[in-house]
Each structure stands twice: as C-alpha cells, then as structure tokens.
N, C-alpha and C positions, 0 to 999 in steps of 0.2 A: 504493500500500500504506500502511496506517496504521503509525504508529510502533510500536504494540504488537505488530505482526506480526514484528518483528525479534527473532530469538532470540539473535543474536550481533552485537555492534557493536564494531569496532576503529577507533579514531580516532587519527591522528597518532602511531602507535606507533614509538618509538625504543628500540633495545636494544643493549647491548654485552656482551662477554665480558671478564672480569677488569678491568672499568672501562677497557679500552683498545681492544679491537677492536670497531668498530661493525659490527653485523650488520644492523640495520634502521634506515632513515633517515626514517621517517615513513610507515608503511603504514596505509591507511584502507580498510576494506571492511565489508560487513554481509551477514548471512545470514538469510533469511526462514525462518519455521517451515515445515517440510515441503519444504525445498529441498536440492538437491545442488549445492554450490559447490566448484569445483576451483581450487586454487592452483597455477599453472604457473610454470615458470622453469627455467633451467639449474641445474646443480650449483653451490652456493655463492650462489644468488640470495637466500637468506634464508627459504626455505620451512619448513625444520625449526624454525628459531628462532621463526618466526611461530606455528607450532602449539604449541611449548612455552610461549610467552607466553600463548596462549589457555588452556592447561591449567594455568597457573601452575607449570610445571616448570623454568623457566629457572634458578632459584637452585641447583638440584641440579647444574647444569652450569657453575657460577660465572658465570651470566649475570644481567644486571640490566635492568629496564625503566627507562629514563631519563625518558621523556616519553610523553604520550598515555595512552589508557586502553582497557581491554578490558572489555566488559560482557556477561555471559551471563544472559539472561532478566531484565535490569534490575539484576543484581548485579555489583559490581566484583570481578573474579576475583582481583585482588591481595590482597583481604581474606579470601579463602577458601583453605583448604589444598587440595592436590590431592585428598585423600581426601574432603573435604566436597563438592568439585566433582563427584566421581563420584556421591556420594549425591544431589546435585541434578540429575544426569542428563547431565553432560558427561564423556564417557569417551573416552580416547585409546588408539589402538593404535599403539605406537611403531614406528619403522622397524626392520627387522631380525628380524621374526617372533619376538618374545619369548615363549617358552613355558618352562614348568618342564620341562626335558628328562628329568628322572628320575621325573616323574609320568606316568600314563597320560593319553591324550587326554581321557577323561571326568573324571579328577581335575582337570585343568587347567580344564575348563569349569566344574565345580562351584566351584572357587576364585573364579570371577567372581561367582557368586551369593552366596557368603559375604561378599564385600565390602560387600554392601548388606543384610546380616543377613536374608537370605531364609530362610523355613521350608523344611523338607524337602519338603513338598508343592509349594511354589512352585518349588523347584529341579527337581523331577521334571517338572513341566509345562513349564518353560523348556527343560530338556534335550531334551524331545521336539520342541519348536519348532526348536531349533538343528539337530537331526538331520534335520528336514524340509528346512531350508534347505541343509544340507551333508550329504547322504547318505553321503559318503565318511567323514565323521567317525564315523558310526554303525558302519560296518564296522570302523573302526580304534579303537573306543572303549577297548578293553582294552590297546592297544599303547602302549608308552612313547613320549612325544612326540619324544624325541631320535632315535627309530628311524623316524619317518615322513618323508615327502618334504617338500621346501620348500613346496610348495603346500598340503599338509595342515597343516603348521605355521602357515602364514599363516591358513588357515581356522580353526584352533584358537585363534589369537590374537584373531581377529575374533569367533568364537563366545564366547570368554570375556568379551570386552567386551560382547557382546549379553546375556549372563547378568546383567549389572548393570542391565538395562532402561534403556538410555540414551535421552535425548531428542535429544542431539546426539552423533553418533559422529564422532570426529576420527581420520583415518587418514593416516599418513605413509608415502608411497611403497609402497602395498600391492602394486604390480606388480613391485617390484625383484627381479631374478634369477629370475623365474618364466617358465615357458613360456607363449607367447601364448594357448593354449587354456585354461590354468588361470586366466590373468588375465581372460579373457572370462567364465569361469564365476563368478569372484569378483565382478566388476563387475555381472553380471546379477543375482546374488543381492542385492547392495546396492541395485540399482535396484528389485527386487521389494519389499524391506523398506521402501524409501522410498515406493513406490506404495501398498502394501497396509497398512502400519502407520504411515505418516506420519513415519517416522524422518528427521530432518534429518541431513545428512552434509556434513562439511568434509573434503576430501581433497587432499593435496599430491601431485603427480605429475610425474615427468619425462616419462612416457609421455603426451604431450599428446593424441595421436590417440585413445587409449582414454578418457582423461578427458573430452575434448570430446564423445565419443559418448554418454556416460552422464550428464554433468552438465547442470544447467539453465543455470547461469552460470559464468563463470570470471574470475579475476583473475590477471594476469601480473605477476610480480615480476622485477625486474632490479636487481642490486646493492643489494638491501635497500629498494627503492622500488617501490610499486605503479604500474606505468607504463600499464596498459591493463586495462579490464574491460568485460564485455558478456555477452550471452547466448552460449551455446556455439555456436549456429548463426551468429551474427554473426562471432564470432572465427574459426570454421572457414572462413568465406567470404572472409576478408581475405588477400590475397596475401602481405603482410609476415609475418603470423602463420604462414601455411602454410610460408613459406620458413624463417623463423627457428626456429619451434618444432616444425614437423611434418616438417622435413627435405626440403621440396620446393623446386624451383628458384625463386629470386626473380624477379619481373618488374621490380623496381627496387631500389635500395639499401634495406636494411632500416631503417637509422637514420632515413631521411627519413620513414618512416611511423610508427615506434614512438614517437618523442619529440614 
C-alpha cells in the first residue's frame, strides 16, 4: 500500500490521566482508506483512551498525550479541535449510547447534520439514507430517544454520527449491553456502509468474536501497549488469541504466544 492510502496513523502514542496514571505506553497502528480496523483488548487495556486520543478528546477527561503522534489524513489531530475534526470527517460515537434523551429520534439525527452546517435539503436526503440503513429508527422517529430501547439508542447515536458525513467513523464498544441479534444487525449495517460507501471504520470492542467477523484487520492492546496485529482471519486462527480473547480453551500458555 502506498503511504497516501493511510487515512489514520498512530505512532508511539503515550498518554496519561492527571499527569500521573499512564494509560498508553506506546501504541502504533494505521488504518487504510476504506478499511474496518478493530481495536481489541480486555477492560482497562487502553482502548477508550486510544480512541479519545484519535479524536483529540483526551483533554476533556484530564488526559494528556505525552509522546508520539496521531495523524488523520496527513493532519496532526492535536492541532485541531474536536469540532474541526468532525468537519474534516473524523466522527466518534462515544461509549454508552449518547443520545439527547429529551429529543425525538429524528431530532437527534438532525442535530448531527447541523454540526456540519448542512442545508435543509441535504438533511432531508441524509435522513432518508439513515432510515434505509436503520428501518427501526424510521418507525421510532417521533419517539423521545430516552423512551427507546438500548439498541435503538445505539442506532440513533450511530445515525447521528453518519449525518455528519464522516470519512472515518470511530466507535467505542458499540456492542456493550446489547442483545446478540441487535449487535449483529448493527455490525452488518456498518459492514454495508463500508462496502457500499467506502466508509472507513475504527472500532474498539471487547466482543472480539463479532469484531473479528466484520473487521478487515485488528490490533490487540494489553496494558496500554499494542502487542499483536494482523488480518482478522489470521488472528481468529491463532490458538492464543482464541483462548485469551475469544474465551476458548488454550492449547498452550497464552503468554508464551502473545509477547
């Protein structure tokens, strides 16, 4: 692949909270245009910190990037505000299904279009697209988001991000707390957006099985370090990865393979 094909590059990223707690010890990864890259790892491995660094949201959590750099489409993200990154096409869906609970589903979606100063006509076109991808949102469009199910709130959060017309969609634990069928539905939709519209996707997931089913490649984080990366097929076929991250019985001690 040529260097220009890299949409996101993270090199030697080190990050702390309150200048005291080190969360990342030197993470390196890259994402090609049109690719789905999964960030895997146990709770506390550094996945959320990594995504917040990519979206330049760490300072809101009293976090700091100490070393290394993150580039989105050739730009240093630390020199951009989170709002300008959204306008450039880097849009994050935070963990926890963030919706405006007192707004209807449709009002939530429209708010995503307003963030990029879309016209009324553009918003109308984009809304129809979102309803095609997530038919359940069309049924619930007049319902207050706070009264919809967890799956519908997650779809609303993703739909609102899509209304910003992202080039890179960054998702933090989209499957968390959702029923398996809903998770499959959401990941199939993401796969379709990737295939049909060329949307690049960076997704952090504890549910390694579903992430490796839909991603092209994956990077495994452990204690704030990227310890392993490869194609989804390669990682799925490794006994140590299956044992440690997919909950299947190990053929040999994990540590001997991973490090």
